[in-house]
N, C-alpha and C positions, 0 to 999 in steps of 0.2 A: 461625464461620462453619461450620467440619465440623458442630459441635452441630445446628445450625437447619436445614441442608440436609437431614440425616438426620433429624429429628422432622419436618418439611415434604415431605419424600418429593420433595427437588428435586434434580436433575441436580449435581453436583459436580466441577468439573473441575479439580481442582488440580494444577500441574504436567504436565498436557496440551496448553497451549497458550494463543495470544494469543487472547482471546474472540471477535474476528470471525471468525477461521478456525476457529474450533470451532463457532461459529452457520453459517457455510455449509455445512462439510461435513457437519454433523448436523442441523439444525432449518429454516434460511431457507428458504422457500417463496414462488414467485410470487404476486402479489396478495395478501400479507399486507401490515400495518401495523406495523413493529417499533418499539418504543421503546429505548433504549439508555442507559447512564449513562455514554458515552463518545463524543466530537464522529464518531467515525468509524464510527460505526452506520451512515452511509449507506452503507457497503460493499455492504449488503444489494443495491443495485440490481442488480447485476452478474448477481443471478437475477431481477429483474421485481418486487421488492417495495421498498415503501417503508420504509427504515430512515434512522431520523435520532435524533440524541443529543438528551438532554432532563436540565433537573438534579433535583437530589435530590429536589425537592418534587412536581414533576411524574411523575417516575417513580414515588414511592410512592405518588403517588394511583392511576396504573394499577395499580400491582399491585395495591391494596387495593380497588377497584372497578370494574378489567378496560375500565374507559373514561379518557377523557381528550379535549381538543380541540386542533385543531390549524387555524391559521390557513392559507385555503389559498393556497401558494404558486405565484408565476407562474412560466412557464416561459422557459427559454431552450434554444432547439436548437442542438445541435452536429454539424453535418452531417459526419461521415467519409468520405473518398472515398480509394481507392486504396490501397495496403498496405505495413506498414514494411518498410524495409529489413533486411538480414540484421544487420549490426550496431547496429541501433538499437530499442529496447525499448517498452513502455507506458507505462513510467516516463518517460523521454525525452519521449513524448507528452504527458503530464500535466501534466507541468510546465514543458512548451510553452505547453501551455493558459494554465495558469494567469500565467504570465511574459507571456501575451496580453492575457488580460480584468483580470487581477489582482488580491488576495489579497480584495479587496470587489467585486469584480466581477460576484458572481452571489449580493449577500446576499439570505439569506431565498429564494432562488428555486430551483426545478429545473433541475439540469443534465442533459439528455435528452441522451443521446449515441445516435447514428443515422444511417443513409445506409449503403452498400455496403460501408465500409471498416471502420464497426462489425462488420460479420457476420464479415468475419476475424480477428477479436480471441478467443482464447480466454476462456474464464471466469476464469483467474487474469490476464490480463489487463484483462477488463473490472473485476474487484477492482479493479486496482490506479488506474483511471481514478475509479472511485465513492466509493474510499476516500479520495482526496483532494479530493473535490469539495466538502469543508467548508472548504478551505483558499483557496478561492476565495470564502468566505462560504456556499455553496451551504446549503438546507435538506437538500440530498440529491442524489445524481447515479442516473441509471436508464437502464438498456437496456429493451429488449423482449425476451421471453423468447420466444426464438424455438428452433429445434433444437437449437444445441449446449448451450442451457438446459434443454431438457427432455431431452436425454441425458445430461446431469451430475446430473440430479435422478434417474433412471432407475437410474444407477449407484449411487447415494446410497439406492435405498429409497423415493423420496418421489413424490408426486402435487402439482402444482401447486393450489393453492386457487382459484386464476382467474388469468385470461392477458388482459392488458389491452392494449391497440393504441390509438395517437394517431389522434383522428378526421382524414380527409383535409383538414378545415377548420379544425384546431387552431391556437388562436392562439398566438403567441409573442412574448415582447416584445422580444427579441433573437434573431439569426440567426448560427452563425458558420461557417464550411465551413475545413475544415483536411484539406490532402493528405498523407494516411499517408506516401507515399513522399518527400516533401520534408522532413519530420520527421528532424533531426538529434539525436546526443547534446548533453546541455545538464547542466548543474550550477546549482543555486541556493545562491547565494553568501549570508553570514550580513548582516543577521539576520532575512530574512523570506522566504518560501517565491517569492515573485513575483519578487524578485530574480536571475531566469533569465539568464544567458549561454551561448554556444555553449561547449562544454566546452575546446573549445582555449585561452578564453580565460582559463582556470582552471590550466592544465598547468603545472605547476611550483612551485604554491605549497606548502611542506613539510609535511607529517602526522604527526600521534604517534599515531593511532588508525585503523582503516575497521571501518565496522560492515554486515555481511550480513547481516538479518533484519526482522522487524517485522510487522506485520500489512497494510504494503505492499507488501513484496517478499520476505518469508519464504519463499515456497511452492516444491515442487520444481523448477519450471523456471526460477529463481532459482539455486538452488542448483547445478543442472546449468552455467548460464552461469558462474558462478563458478568451477566444479570444473574445466571445462575450460579456461579462462584461467589457472589457478594448476597444473594438472598438471605436475611433473615443475622447477616453480620452488620457490623460498620467497620468505617473508615477508621484506621488510627489517627488519634488525636494528635500526630503528630504530622500528618500528612494534607496536601491537596490533592484531591483525587477532580481531576477533570473531565467528564465525559461529552464527547461532540461527536453527534452524528455525522456524516459525511457529507448527506443530503435531505431537503425536509422530507421527500419522499422517504427516505430512509426514517427519519424523525417521527413522522407520523405512524411510519408501521410499529415503529417500538413504543409509542405511545399507545397505542391499540390494543399490544400484547400485553401493555403492562410492564414493561420493562425499564419506562423513566422513574416509573415510582418507586422500583426497586433500588434503584440508584438513588435516588433521594432519603428515600428512608434510611438508607445506608449512611447518609454524611456527604454522597458524591457530588458536584457543581455540576450540572446539565445543562451545557452550553448550546446556544444557537448553532445550526450548520456552518460551518466556515474552518480554516485552516487552523485555526486555533495555536496553541503553542508550539505544535511540530517546526513551524520556522521563525519563532519567538515574535509572535505578533503581539497585540498588548493583553490578552487576555493568557494568564498565568507565565509570565514571562518570569525566568529563575532568577536568583538574586546571587550574591556573592559567596564561592562555595556550595552553592545548595546543590542537589544532586535531585536529578529527574529520571524515573523509568518511563518509557515511552512506547507507544506503537507507530510513533511518526517515520519518518524516511530516512532521516541522517543523523549524527551525532558529532558532527562538526566541532570544533572548540568554536564557545560564544553561538550555540545553531539557535537555541532557545534562551537565551540571555547574556548573563554576565559572563565575560570569558575566562571567568576561575571558577564557574560552574561545570559540572559533569551529566552529560548525558548517556544512560544506557537505552538501549533496544530490546523489546523481547515483544512476545506473542501479548493478544488480548487476554489471554487466561495468566500469564506470568504478571501483567500489569497490577490484575486486578485483584490476584493474590498477594502482590507486594504494597498495594496501598491499602490493605488490610492489616498486615504484619508490620508495616512502618519499615519494611527492608526487603530488602528482594529477595523472593520468595517463591514457591510451585503451591498449586493449588494443593496437594496432596499435604502440604505442610500446616495447612490453614483449618 
């Protein structure tokens, strides 16, 4: 891969982060159509781009010809109102949405996030929502590229390709309304992302590992949340706690802010930027009958290790609190 990239003048990001975070930080522009060889390419809707995952054959054809075809998907409107409470995250919001619409609730459709509540969400929050759109079966998730998106682009030295807005008379196959102020911390239980319950219902389940990272929740905002909770405390001696920044940029920012010191002093294992245990790579693979609580994207059977293991999905706050308690817990219990 190194030789191929060098020979063809291709940027090579070995060891510098998860592809979706690297893409958002360095490449994605509003108005672009972007194919990726990973299903969470839908993350790029956070900046008003149409990102979608495709198979190897379609991806190769796109690389060789610069063209492809996409069946134009229908759109589902998610009208967001209000504002998230302080102890609630965008992670809780997207799990709540998936829990309501179901894992196949938006199959081959666009999840369009809009409304006054959408404007209150940061680019990191928007990435969290769009990233997991595929977990509802969606072709992509997307936000309108507003002032926050334009400011992000400017900070990263880019200009939009095009800025699109939905027509006033746009047709949607379905519409949902979510009041952000009413969203509460939730957990997705094994072995399906839409098996969502209030976090309190999962509290007390003993864990063997906790994971804070991935393309869904490995950003600086997530690390700040975790560091604030664990500062001055210790990871349970029954638990491995993996903290994995999503990119080298985030890693260095966390280093600068002293967040990594806080995690390490608490007994966490701080990793280099990568996908890690989210998909069961060599770092932190869980063993037979072990239980993981994770900020990763999926909790399918065998996703993070042995087929008999169990994966629960929660927010950075819930995962960190659980690492301290040795069982699924909320920060208020610590």
